[in-house]
C-alpha positions in Angstrom: 72.3 135.4 155.9 74.6 136.9 153.3 74.0 134.0 150.5 77.4 134.8 149.2 78.9 134.5 152.7 80.5 130.7 152.2 82.2 131.7 149.2 85.1 134.1 149.9 86.0 136.2 147.0 88.4 139.1 146.8 85.2 141.4 146.3 84.1 141.9 149.7 88.0 142.7 151.0 87.9 145.1 154.3 90.7 146.6 156.0 90.4 145.2 159.7 88.9 147.9 162.1 91.4 149.8 164.4 91.0 151.2 167.5 88.4 149.1 170.1 85.2 151.6 168.8 85.6 150.8 165.7 86.2 147.1 166.4 83.2 147.3 168.8 81.3 147.5 165.3 82.2 144.2 164.2 81.2 142.4 167.3 78.3 140.2 167.5 79.3 136.2 166.7 79.9 135.5 170.8 76.8 137.1 171.7 74.6 134.8 169.4 76.7 132.1 171.6 76.2 133.4 174.6 72.2 133.6 174.0 72.4 130.0 173.4 74.5 129.1 176.7 72.7 131.1 178.8 69.4 129.0 178.3 70.1 125.5 179.4 73.4 126.1 180.6 73.2 128.6 183.5 69.1 128.8 184.1 68.9 125.5 184.4 72.3 123.2 184.8 74.0 125.7 186.5 71.0 126.4 188.9 70.8 122.5 189.7 74.5 122.2 190.5 74.0 124.9 193.0 71.0 123.5 194.4 72.5 120.1 194.5 75.6 120.7 196.2 75.6 124.2 197.6 78.6 126.0 196.8 81.1 123.6 196.9 81.2 123.2 193.2 81.6 126.9 192.4 85.0 126.3 190.8 83.9 124.0 188.5 81.2 126.6 186.7 84.7 129.2 187.2 87.0 126.2 185.2 84.6 125.9 182.7 84.0 129.3 181.6 87.4 130.2 181.6 89.4 127.2 180.0 87.6 126.7 176.6 87.6 130.0 174.9 91.2 129.4 173.7 89.5 126.5 172.0 86.9 128.7 170.1 89.5 131.0 169.5 91.1 128.1 166.9 88.1 127.4 165.9 87.8 131.3 164.7 90.5 131.6 163.5 90.7 128.6 160.4 87.6 130.3 159.5 88.9 133.4 159.0 92.4 132.3 157.2 90.5 129.6 155.6 87.0 130.6 154.7 85.9 126.9 155.8 82.7 126.0 157.4 82.8 124.1 160.6 82.1 120.8 159.0 84.6 121.0 155.9 86.9 121.8 158.6 86.5 118.6 160.5 86.2 116.8 156.9 90.0 117.8 156.9 91.3 115.9 160.4 93.0 113.0 160.0 91.5 109.1 160.5 89.4 106.8 158.7 86.2 107.9 156.8 82.4 106.7 156.3 82.3 107.6 152.5 83.2 111.1 151.8 82.9 111.8 155.6 85.7 111.9 158.7 84.7 109.9 161.5 84.4 112.9 163.5 81.7 114.1 161.6 79.3 110.8 161.9 80.4 111.0 165.8 78.8 114.3 165.9 75.9 113.3 164.3 75.6 110.8 167.0 75.8 113.0 169.5 73.4 115.3 168.5 70.8 112.9 169.4 71.0 113.4 173.4 71.3 117.2 171.9 67.9 116.9 171.1 66.8 116.4 174.4 69.0 119.3 176.0 67.0 121.5 173.7 63.9 119.8 173.5 64.0 120.8 177.1 64.1 124.5 176.4 61.4 124.5 174.3 59.3 122.4 176.8 60.3 125.1 179.8 59.3 127.6 177.7 56.1 125.8 177.0 55.4 125.7 180.9 56.3 129.7 181.2 53.2 130.5 178.7 51.3 127.6 180.6 52.1 129.2 183.8 50.9 132.9 182.5 48.0 131.5 180.8 46.6 128.4 182.3 44.0 127.7 179.8 47.2 126.6 177.7 48.5 123.4 178.4 52.5 122.7 178.2 51.5 120.3 175.3 50.2 122.9 173.4 52.1 125.3 173.9 55.5 123.8 172.5 54.0 124.0 169.4 53.7 127.9 168.8 57.4 128.2 170.5 58.9 125.9 168.0 56.7 128.0 165.1 57.9 131.2 166.2 61.4 130.5 166.1 61.4 128.5 163.0 59.7 131.6 161.0 62.5 134.1 162.7 65.2 131.7 161.4 63.9 131.5 157.9 62.5 134.9 157.6 64.8 136.9 159.6 68.6 135.6 158.7 71.7 136.6 160.9 70.9 140.2 161.3 67.8 139.1 163.2 69.3 136.5 165.0 72.3 138.5 166.2 69.8 141.6 166.9 67.3 139.7 169.1 69.8 137.3 171.3 71.7 140.4 172.5 68.7 142.2 173.3 67.3 139.2 175.3 70.2 138.7 177.1 70.8 142.1 178.1 67.2 142.5 179.8 67.5 139.4 181.7 71.2 139.6 182.7 70.2 142.8 184.6 67.4 141.3 186.7 69.4 138.7 187.8 72.2 140.8 188.7 69.7 142.9 190.9 68.6 139.7 192.2 72.5 139.2 193.8 72.8 142.2 195.4 68.9 142.2 196.7 69.8 138.5 198.2 72.4 140.0 200.6 70.0 141.5 202.6 67.8 138.4 203.1 68.2 135.5 205.1 70.2 134.0 201.9 72.8 136.3 202.6 75.9 135.5 200.2 79.4 135.2 202.8 82.8 135.4 201.6 83.5 131.8 203.9 80.9 130.5 201.4 82.2 131.4 198.1 85.7 130.2 199.4 84.5 126.7 200.5 83.8 126.6 196.9 87.0 127.0 195.4 88.6 124.2 197.2 88.4 121.6 194.0 86.5 119.3 195.8 83.5 117.6 194.6 81.3 114.9 196.0 80.9 111.9 194.3 77.2 112.4 194.3 77.3 115.5 192.1 79.4 114.5 189.6 77.4 113.5 187.0 75.2 116.9 187.4 79.1 118.6 187.6 80.1 116.4 184.1 76.7 117.8 182.5 77.5 121.8 184.0 81.1 121.6 182.8 79.6 120.2 179.0 76.8 122.7 179.0 78.2 126.2 181.0 80.6 128.8 179.4 81.2 127.7 175.8 79.9 124.0 175.2 81.6 122.0 172.4 78.6 122.4 169.6 78.7 126.3 170.5 82.4 126.6 169.5 81.6 124.9 166.1 78.5 126.8 165.6 80.4 130.2 166.0 82.6 129.5 162.4 79.5 130.0 160.9 78.4 133.1 162.7 82.4 134.3 162.0 81.7 134.0 158.6 77.9 135.4 157.9 79.1 138.5 159.9 81.9 138.8 157.2 85.2 138.2 158.7 86.1 135.5 156.3 85.1 137.7 153.7 86.6 140.6 154.6 90.7 139.1 155.1 89.9 137.8 151.6 91.1 134.7 150.3 94.4 133.8 151.7 97.5 134.5 149.9 101.0 134.1 150.8 101.2 138.1 151.2 101.9 140.4 153.8 99.3 142.7 152.7 96.9 139.3 153.2 98.6 138.3 156.6 98.4 141.8 157.7 94.2 142.1 157.3 94.1 138.0 158.5 96.2 139.3 162.0 93.5 142.0 162.1 90.2 140.4 161.7 91.5 137.3 164.2 92.4 140.1 166.3 88.5 141.6 166.2 87.4 137.7 166.6 89.4 137.1 169.9 88.1 140.5 170.8 84.4 139.4 170.7 85.5 135.7 171.9 86.6 137.5 175.2 83.7 140.0 175.5 81.2 136.7 175.2 83.0 135.0 177.7 83.2 137.8 180.2 79.6 138.4 179.7 78.3 134.2 180.4 80.8 133.6 183.2 79.0 136.6 184.7 75.7 135.5 184.1 76.8 131.6 185.0 78.4 132.7 188.5 75.6 134.9 189.0 73.2 132.1 188.3 75.1 129.6 190.7 75.4 131.6 193.7 71.6 132.2 193.7 71.0 128.6 193.2 73.7 127.2 195.8 72.2 130.1 198.1 68.8 130.2 198.1 67.8 126.3 196.6 70.5 124.1 198.4 68.7 122.1 201.1 65.3 123.5 200.0 62.2 121.0 199.9 61.6 121.2 196.5 64.2 121.3 193.6 63.7 121.8 189.6 63.5 118.2 188.9 60.0 117.8 187.2 58.1 119.4 184.6 55.8 120.8 186.9 58.1 122.0 189.9 60.9 123.6 187.7 59.6 127.3 187.0 58.1 127.2 190.7 61.6 126.3 192.1 63.5 128.6 189.9 61.4 131.8 190.8 62.0 131.2 194.3 65.6 133.0 193.2 64.1 136.0 192.7 60.8 136.0 195.0 63.5 135.3 198.1 65.7 138.4 196.6 63.3 140.7 195.8 59.9 140.0 197.1 56.7 138.7 195.9 56.4 140.8 193.1 59.5 139.6 191.2 57.4 136.4 190.1 56.0 137.5 187.0 59.4 139.8 186.0 61.3 136.5 186.3 58.4 134.8 184.2 59.0 137.7 181.9 63.1 137.5 181.9 62.9 133.5 181.6 61.1 133.6 179.3 63.0 136.2 176.9 66.4 133.8 177.8 65.2 130.5 177.3 63.4 132.0 174.0 66.8 133.5 172.6 68.7 129.9 173.4 65.8 128.3 171.5 66.5 131.0 168.7 70.4 130.9 169.0 70.2 126.9 168.8 68.2 126.8 165.5 70.1 129.1 163.9 73.6 127.1 164.4 71.7 123.9 164.1 70.0 124.9 160.8 73.5 125.4 159.1 75.7 122.8 160.9 73.5 119.9 159.7 73.1 121.0 156.2 77.1 121.5 156.4 77.5 117.9 157.5 75.2 116.6 155.3 77.0 118.1 152.2 80.1 116.6 153.5 78.2 113.2 153.4 77.6 114.4 149.7 73.4 115.0 150.2 73.7 118.6 149.1 76.2 121.0 148.1 76.7 123.5 150.8 78.4 125.7 148.8 75.4 126.5 146.7 73.3 129.1 147.9 70.3 127.4 146.9 70.4 124.3 148.3 71.6 125.8 151.4 69.1 127.8 151.7 66.0 125.5 151.3 67.9 122.9 153.7 68.2 125.5 156.0 64.2 126.6 155.4 63.0 123.2 156.1 65.2 122.0 158.7 64.1 125.3 160.5 60.9 123.5 161.0 61.8 119.8 161.3 64.3 120.3 164.1 61.6 122.1 166.6 59.5 119.4 165.9 61.8 117.0 166.8 62.4 119.3 169.7 59.0 119.1 170.9 58.4 115.6 170.6 61.5 114.8 172.5 60.2 117.1 175.5 56.7 115.9 175.7 58.3 112.3 175.4 60.6 113.0 178.4 58.9 115.5 180.1 61.8 116.2 182.3 63.7 119.0 181.8 66.4 118.6 184.6 67.8 115.6 183.2 67.0 116.3 179.4 69.5 119.1 180.1 72.0 117.1 181.6 71.9 114.6 179.2 72.1 117.0 176.7 75.3 118.1 179.1 77.4 115.1 178.9 77.1 114.4 175.1 78.4 117.9 175.3 81.5 117.2 177.2 81.7 114.4 174.1 81.5 116.9 171.5 84.2 118.8 173.7 86.9 116.3 173.1 86.3 116.1 169.2 86.7 120.0 169.5 90.0 120.1 171.8 91.3 117.6 168.9 90.5 119.7 166.2 92.0 123.2 167.8 95.2 120.8 168.2 95.3 120.2 164.6 94.1 123.6 163.3 96.7 125.2 165.6 100.0 122.9 165.0 99.4 121.6 161.4 96.8 123.7 159.1 97.4 127.6 161.1 100.3 129.6 158.8 103.2 130.2 160.6 102.7 133.8 160.0 100.1 134.2 162.2 100.9 131.7 165.0 100.9 133.0 168.5 103.5 133.3 171.4 104.2 130.9 173.7 102.0 132.9 176.4 98.8 132.0 174.3 99.9 128.1 173.5 100.5 127.8 177.4 96.7 128.8 177.7 95.5 127.3 174.7 97.0 123.6 176.4 95.3 124.6 179.7 92.1 124.4 177.7 93.1 121.2 176.2 94.3 119.8 179.3 91.4 120.8 181.2 88.7 119.3 178.4 90.7 115.8 178.4 90.8 115.6 182.1 87.2 116.4 183.1 86.4 113.7 180.4 88.4 111.2 182.1 87.5 112.3 185.3 84.1 112.0 184.4 84.7 108.0 183.5 86.9 107.3 186.6 84.1 109.0 189.2 81.3 108.1 187.8 81.8 104.2 187.8 83.0 104.6 191.6 86.9 103.8 190.4 88.3 106.8 192.9 
């Protein structure tokens, strides 16, 4: 991590790249988010939804992936034109404060408690994979080296290692999963257009509503991933390259240029995680729906998920699945730990426990939390031992975080965004589609879950 990344001064100003190839060199923050999304959201929650609901809930997955990106972009804009970290930006929201911190920060801290279960499930799933490969190593024992390796990588590698590791790991598993979807068309599990069409009717059986809500919160870009996006943008240098905000045409031009790069980054990551999510859902609906074994308990999860690959590619694919599942789940742990070790110190800084702008204090907190947080994840898994339920609970918490994020995005767009950087009407229409969709799903979840409709 660049120690000066969170202090936007004039010594790192850089004119924005022109042309697709030059802009591609500055992409990466969105792909870190993709890594954090794919493990718990796509491999587990999406697959479970497909297994439980069949093809009927396909529309939930598509909507979940597509409608949130403009909210992510508004957060990204805020980081570029203000240079503020996420919690610093939230601390400026309207509403009461408890001490020095805004209500949204305190609520986020509360919601991160059930989120511990979600990532704990991923740590546990990685440990299960280790146990399957090496039965002499129990899952209880394996969680600890998994947590330790992730901690050492976050402490020792910083932004560059996290970015490169996540991109490589996700790319390899995505190719393998696409091959499985193609191969399944030559088996008894072949997917037909009528199956896909049945999932585009915008209907949802009541019994799958809790899973669908969790899937909406956790698939695509989630609330916590949107909040994490600003840290990766700042550490990549977007805000520093735009320079301190000035009421000059030169600064507006630079800001527009770096916002354009950020938008490409966000759209590229959306394309990647949408493709992967759709593939996982279709495989789960085709292979696991109606199967006698569903991925509910920790001793069933790996075997059930591997059916998506062995039934399409053959028994030999089981070993490849184990390797692929390991890299995608571990990349989620790595990306999540990188984000959490930044968000928590930032939140503590707004409360007054440290100066987040002080690189030494920030570095010390990151180093300590890099070990404390994975230990908490591991303990959460060892206590509950039900990865699927843990992921669904975390997804519902993510849905609540999304409501905070949507509120903040509206504030950023209409109260803080400089007039010279305001978008056109077409973008605003898409932005409000995102906000309304997030709020509607939140209301719908309450209505359906309590049986009021």
